[in-house]
N, C-alpha and C positions, 0 to 999 in steps of 0.2 A: 429450453436451457435450464440448468440446475441453479439453484439459489447460490449466490456468491456471498460467503461470510465477510462481514465487515464490522469493525468496532464503531462505536458511536463517533470517535474522533475521526476515523478514516472516512466515514460517510460525510461528515461536516466538511472535511477537507475537499472531497470531490464536489460537494455542493458549491463550496466557495470558488473552485476552479471553474465550474460551470457557469456560475454568475459571472465571473470575471471575463470568461471568453465571449458570453452573450452580451454583456453590457459595455465592455471595453474593447476588446480585441476584434470582434466581428465589425463594429461600426468603424474603427480605425482602418480595417483592411478595405471596407467598402469606399471609404473616402479615398484611400490610396489608389484604389482601381479607377475611380472617377477622375482623379488628377492625371493618372497615366493615360486614360483615354482622351483627355483634353490635349495631350501632346501630339495626337495625330496618328499615323499609320501604326496599327497594332501589330503587324507582322514582325516588324523589327524593333518593337518597343519592349526593352528588357525590363523596365520598371513594371509595365503592365503584366508581363508574364510572371515576374516574381511575385507581385501582389496576388495574382490569380492562384498561384501555387501555394501561397501562404493562406489564402482563403480556403482552398481545398483541405489543407492541413487542419485548420481551425474547425471546419465543419465535420471533418471526420472524427476529431477529438470530442467535439460536442455530442455527436452520435454515440461515440464509445461510452462517454461518461453517462449519458442518459440511459443507455442499455444496461450498465452496471448498476446504476441506482434503481432501475425498475426490477432488476433481478436480485437485489441486495437482501440479505438476511442480516439486519442490524442487530447486533448482539451487545447488550449493556452488561458488561461482566460485573458491575457492582450490584446487579439484581439477581444474578445467578445463585442457586443454591449449591455451591461447589464444595462446601465443607472441608476446605483446606486442601483440596485437590487441584492439580494443574489442569486448567481448562482453557478453551479459546479466550483470548483476551487478557489471561492473567499475566502478571509481571512476576518473573521468577529470578531470585538471586541464586546463582550457582558457584560452587567451588570446584576447580579442576583438581580431581585427586592426584594427578601426576605432578602438576607444577604448583598447586596451591593457589593458583590465580583465581581471583573472583570476577564474575561477569554477570550482568544483569541483562535478560531479554523479556520482551513482551511478545506473546504469541498473537499474531494478527493475521488478516487475510492476505492472500497472494498479492493483490494490488497495493497493499500498505507497506509491504516488507521493505526494510532498509537496514541492512546489517550494520551500518556505520552508526545509526541512530538506536541500535539495539532492538529493532523490530524484526522478528523472524516470521517467515511464512508458516502457517499451519501445516503445510506440506513438506517443510523441510525436515531432514533427518533428526536434527536436535529436537524440534517441536514434537515430532511423532514419538521419540523416546520419552519425552517428558509428560505427554498427556495422560492423566490418570494417576500420576504419582503424587505423593505428599512430601511435606517437609521431613528431612532426615533420610529420605530414600535416596538411592543411587540410581541414576539413569545411565545405562550403557548406550553409547552412540557409535554406530559404525559410520566412519566418514571414509572419503577416498585416501585420506592420510593414515588410516588405521583406526583402531578402536580407542574411544575416549570415555572416561567415566567421570560424571559430574554429580556431586552431592547437591541435593536441593536444600539450600540454606533457608530461604524464605519464600512463601507464595503470597502475593498481594493481589487484590482486585481492585484496581484503580479506575 
């Protein structure tokens, strides 16, 4: 399996979720299964089946997070010698040349991406167009809705 790029913040969020699943969710579901078993016949016990299904989901998510963390390449953007270039983890202020609208994105790993929070995947068309560019340059992005041009206003490494 290839290394999965993650920001320091993204890795920390995964670790927090893993801890919560192991210390809170897993014990809660085990208790729910025990209580449902106490109700008798398991064949027709909806509470038991729902708890087992939830346990399966939690265990699957734990394995998924552990796998991601074991294959993670955690990148601390504040320590990269980026020299003003857009790199993985950089926060970029952009100005749409057509509308003048300004927008800020941070380029993150695929698992961290959340467009509403301004976190875009390294694999997205916008991120691919921005990588390697510097402040003042224009990134041409080919999107399903057509071509967009964004001027890079500022690059930060937070």
